[in-house]
C-alpha positions, 0 to 999 in steps of 0.5 A: 308467619308473615305473608310475602308481598305479591309481585307488582306488574312491571310497566315495561320489562325486559327478560334475561336468562338467569345465570343458571340457564333455567329460566328468565329474570324480568328486568325493569327497563326505562326509556328517556321519555320516562325521565324527561319532562319538557318544561319552559325555560326561564328567560335569560337575564338581560341586565348588565353586571356591575362594572368591577372597581378599578384595580391597584395599577389603574388607580396608580395610573389615574393618580399619576395622570392627575398629578402630572396633568396628563391623560392615560 
C-alpha cells in the first residue's frame, strides 16, 4: 500500500469553515506582491515609421497635375 504524501505547510493560508460546519479548511491565499515583479521597461522606439506609398487617388491627381502643368 502506498503511503500518503505528507501535507506541505502553506506560506499564507486563510481558513474557512467546512460546508458541514465540523471544522476549518485551510485555503492558500496569495497577494499581488507574490505575482508582481518590478522589472525595467524597454525604452520607447524613437524611429519614425516609413511613409505610406501614395494611394490611387493621389497618383491620379499627380499624373493630371503633370499633364496639365498645375500643382495640387
